[in-house]
C-alpha positions as CSV (number, residue, x, y, z in Angstrom):
1,M,-14.1,-31.5,35.1
2,R,-12.6,-28.7,37.1
3,V,-9.1,-29.7,36.1
4,A,-10.1,-29.6,32.4
5,T,-11.7,-26.2,32.8
6,G,-8.7,-24.8,34.7
7,L,-6.3,-26.2,32.1
8,S,-8.4,-24.8,29.2
9,V,-8.4,-21.3,30.9
10,L,-4.7,-21.6,31.5
11,V,-4.0,-22.5,27.8
12,L,-6.3,-19.8,26.5
13,G,-4.7,-17.2,28.8
14,A,-1.2,-18.2,27.8
15,G,-2.2,-18.0,24.1
16,G,-3.7,-14.5,24.6
17,I,-0.6,-13.3,26.4
18,G,1.7,-14.8,23.7
19,H,-0.4,-13.1,21.0
20,A,-0.2,-9.7,22.7
21,L,3.5,-10.0,23.2
22,V,4.2,-11.0,19.6
23,S,1.9,-8.2,18.3
24,N,3.6,-5.7,20.4
25,L,7.1,-6.8,19.3
26,E,6.0,-6.8,15.6
27,G,4.5,-3.3,15.9
28,G,7.9,-1.9,17.1
29,I,9.7,-3.0,13.9
30,G,10.4,-0.1,11.5
31,R,9.4,-0.7,7.9
32,V,11.4,0.5,4.9
33,D,10.4,0.4,1.3
34,P,13.7,-0.2,-0.5
35,F,12.1,0.3,-4.0
36,R,10.4,3.6,-3.2
37,D,12.8,5.7,-5.4
38,M,13.0,3.3,-8.3
39,K,11.6,4.9,-11.5
40,N,11.7,1.8,-13.7
41,R,9.8,-0.5,-11.4
42,P,6.9,-2.5,-13.0
43,Q,3.3,-1.6,-12.1
44,S,2.0,-3.6,-9.2
45,G,-0.5,-6.4,-10.1
46,H,-1.5,-9.8,-9.0
47,G,1.5,-11.8,-7.6
48,T,2.2,-15.4,-8.0
49,N,3.3,-17.7,-5.2
50,L,5.3,-20.8,-6.1
51,L,6.0,-23.7,-3.7
52,L,9.0,-25.8,-4.8
53,V,9.4,-29.1,-3.1
54,G,12.3,-31.5,-3.5
55,T,15.6,-32.7,-2.3
56,D,19.1,-31.7,-3.1
57,G,21.2,-34.8,-3.8
58,R,24.4,-33.3,-5.2
59,D,26.5,-35.8,-3.3
60,T,25.9,-38.5,-5.8
61,I,26.6,-36.6,-9.1
62,T,29.9,-36.7,-11.0
63,K,32.1,-33.7,-11.8
64,A,30.9,-33.9,-15.4
65,E,27.3,-33.5,-14.4
């Protein structure tokens, strides 16, 4: 039981340290809005996310295709 508890504490501690490290690194990245000065940009609204799943099998097609 002590081994499981110690291992749990170790895993949780490593996860906490990893989260703090990644959060600190992400906070140091400068953000730039590349579209800030665009006058003809559409109004913001609800976005749409699309997930495309498939394979690319161009190695079996002919030159005509």
